[in-house]
N, C-alpha and C positions, 0 to 999 in steps of 0.2 A: 375412509374417502384419505385423498394425500391431502399432503399439509401445505397449505400457501407460504409462499417465502417471495419480497420486498427484498431488493439490494439498488444502491441510491450507485452508483460511479460501475452498474453493472457493464460499461465496453471501458472499460480500467482494466488491468494488471490483475491484479484481486479480483473482481466484481464477480470478470469472464471468469477465472479457476472456480470461484467459489457458485460459478451456477453452471456450471459444470458437476462438481459436488454435491453440489443438489438436489442436479437431474439426477442420477443415478441413484440413488434416496429417490426418488419419484414423487419428488416436491413438482408443483404447482409454480414454476420459475416463472417471477411479474421483476421488471427492472423500469425506474426511472432514467429517462433520457432525456436530455435538450430537444427541440424541433431539429434542429439544425440539424443533429446525429439523421434523423429519421430522412433526412434532404438529401446526405451526403454518404451514404452508409457505405461504398466504399472505399474512403479513407476514413472516414469515425467511429466503424465500428467495425472495424475487420477482425477484432481476437474476439470477435463470436459468429462468428461469418460463417461457420460448421457448426453454429445450434440454435441461430435465425427462430429457423421452423419448430422448434422446440419451447421459445420463450418467451413471453407476452412483452412488449415495448409502451410503455407510456411517456408524455411527452409532455415536462413539467422543469418547472423554473424553481427551486431550492432556498433562489429569493424573494418566494411565493409562496408564504404558508396556504392559502383557500388552494391552491394546486393539489397542495398535497395531498390538504383536507381528505381533497377529490376522491382523487387516487385510495388511500387510503382503504374510506368507507366504499369506495364501490367493489375493491377486489377482498378485503375484508383478510388480511396478510393475520399466520399461526406466526409469523417470527415477521422482521425488520434490521434487513442491515444494511449500517450507513458509513459507507465506505467513501464517496463521495467527498469530494475534497481540491484546495487550490494547490499540489503535496510537492510543488518545484521548493524545493529552502531556500536556491538562491536567487527566485524568482521572490520571495515573502521581500527579499531584503530592496527590489526596485518598487513594488508596489504590495506596500504593508497594510493602504484601505480595502482594497479588491483581498482579501487572503482573509481581511479581519472579517470583512461583509457575508463574501461565500462559506467560511470555516465557521464561524462562530454563530450567527443569523440562523446560517442552513442547519445547522445541527440541534438548536435549539426549537429552530420551525418543523424542524423530527420530532424530536423529543414532545415538543407541545402538540405536537398533529396527534401522534400513537397512543398517546395519557387519556385526550381529549377524544380517542375510540372506543378507546377501550384496553383498561387497567392488565387486564389479560394477556398483552400479546409478549412473546420477547423481543429485547433490543438491542446490539449487540453497536458500540460506539470506534470504530476502529484509532486508538490511538497513536501514540512513535514512540523511538525513543527518542526521536528531541527533543522531548520534554523535559528529560531529564538534565541539557546540557551543559554545564559546566559539573561535571562529575564531581563529586566529594567522595565518594568508595569506587574501590577499582573495580566492584559489579553493580551492577543495580541490578534491585528483584521491587518488589510491590510497596518497598516501609521507603527508597530512595527517595529523598526530597528533588524535589524540583527546583531545576534553573535553569528559562527556558535559551536562547541565545540566536532568536529567531522569529520574526513574529511570524511564520509556521509551528515554528514550539510553541507557542503563544499561545497560539489561537485551538491547538489542540490539546493544550493543559486548561485549555476553556472549555471544552468539548469532556471535558475527565468529568470536570465538575460539576458541571452539568446534567451528565449523565449520571452522577455519582448522587445528586440533587431530587431531583428524580425519582431514582432506586428509594430511596428512604424515607422525603415526603408522602410520594405519589404512590406508595408499595410499586412500582414499574419494575415488572420482571430485566432490569437495564444492566451491561457489562461491559466492562473497554477494556479491548483485551490492546496494552501495552506494546505496540509489534519491532522489533529491530531490521534492521537495514534487510530485504529480502528480493529478490533481482528473477528474471526468467528471461527468455527469450518475447516474452512480454510488454518489455519493460519500455521506457518511455525512451526516445533516443536525446533530450535532457538529461537524461538520470550519468554521475557519472559509470556505473558497471556498464549502461553499454554505449554511451559513447568510446569505452576502452575495445567492447567485442567487437564494434563493426567496423571501429577502426582498420582495427588491424587483423579482418577480412577485407578491408576497402587496399590499403596496403601490400599486401598479401596477393593481391590480386591486380594491382600495378595504379590505382586509383589515388589515390594517396603517401602521399613519405609521412610527412608530419602529424604529430596531434598532441597538443595546445593541451594544460594542462593545469585547476591552479596546486594543489596542495594535498600533495600524493602523498602525506608521512600522516594522514588522517587515517585512525582507527575505527574498523566497525565488526562488528558481527552480524553476519555476513548469511543468509539461508536463503534457503527458494520459497516461492513465493505460494508453488503450492502444493506443500507443507506447512504452510501459515493456515493457510483457509482452513484447512480440517482442525485446527484449532479453536477459531471461531465459530463454527459448527456444534463441539463440544462446549464452547463455552454455554451457550443459546440449550444446549442441550439437560444440564444441570438443573435440579431442582429450585437451590437455591442462589440471586447471581452472586458480581463479582469479578473485580480487576485479575489482570494476570499479563505478568510481562512474558513473551513466546519470544524467543530469539536460539543460537545453536553453544554459546558457552564459550566463542574459540573466540578469537579476537584476530583481526588481518590487515591490513595493513592498503591501501590503495595503490600502491608500487605495489607491493602482493600482487592484486588481482592485478594491473597491467602486466610485469612476470608473469604472471601465469597463461592469461592470453596469449602476450606476444610470441610465446613461447610454442605455447599450440599450432600457432604456424609456419616454422620455425626460424624466427624473427627473435633478437633482443631487443628488450623494451625502451632502452639505456640507447639506441642506435636510432629511436622517432620520437620518441616523445622531450617536447617542450616546456617549458615551465612558464607559464604566463600570469606573472601577478598583478596581471585585470582580474584574474578569477578567480579571488581570493577573497573568501568570504570578509566582511569587515567586523564579523565578530563566530571565530570558528569553533567546534565542538571537536576535541583532541581525538579523542577516545570513548570507545558504547564497550557494552561487552554483558549481558545478558543473564542473568542470575535465574531462569528458568524452573527451577525447584517443585514450585509451588503447581505451574501447569505438566509436568512431568508425575505430581503424586495425585489428586486431586482430576486431574483432563486424564491420564496416564496417556498425554502427548509427552510425544519426542520428536526430532528433526529425521529427516530420512536421509535429504542428500547432502556430496561432502562441496564443501568450499569447492575442491580441485572439480568436481562432478559438474559443480554449478555456472563455472567460468568454462568447461569446457562444450557445455552445453551450447550456453551464450554465444561463443565462437562460431561454433557446427551449425548454429542457427543463420548467423550471418551472412556463412561462406553462403551457404543457402540464398539469403535475402539478396546478396549482390548477385549468385551468378546469375540469380534470374532475373534480377530488376536493374542490373546495370549503375545504383547509385549505393 
């Protein structure tokens, strides 16, 4: 009998790749989506359009405990992957309240519903490198203190501790993945990497002349989302739950990303990027770099897609997107 997996955030970048991975492993895959997504499939669930006939979607709100518990009771999952969140850091400065409500309460409701149904379930929480924030060490691992610099980061730290508490207090097989920045052609247009790759394609096609960016000196550890969802699955397969830092151990700046993206289409980024101070965050994180040695040792996991191939893949995808859709 095949395992049953429930994914929150199945229509997002990570959720779509994870769903595809689980399907290849023979899982029965279920996803929680907002009702509006089912009413507007063209625009809201485009990332999973190729597997729509292979997954089961359930309308529910993460802000409603009863609807979550009802779904869990109905499908009786073996594994629950909680990926859904308000994940745009810049927006969390504009609306702290909805970020806290969605990310903290949503995680609490999921944990409570899962443990209330059965402590035999395995639960994964999607943490973030933004939890580290104002870092004290050159590289960050599972023992690095958290110092979040945004409402988003704070909400993820809270989710991490909630997950840890349910693991320790209720013996739930609950693990947190502290994932560093991971991108792909499925990244949302509001994120800086997709903003750059899309703009490079548009400028190349003559549809745009300039790109406004904020802090291009910010350094991040960037990997490919398709690699990172494999780590999520591996965490859940362990006999003992735990927390794992997932990254590449290689640091690049926003400027580096832009330089490679524009170079791929034969352009110089300096001719097209304009620094807009209004896009600077009130409290930014200057540098983040993962030490994923624990994941390498225990999970036998390592990143496969290089930074160069990541950037190239995103630009190529956006060139095709602009050609097909004209924007």
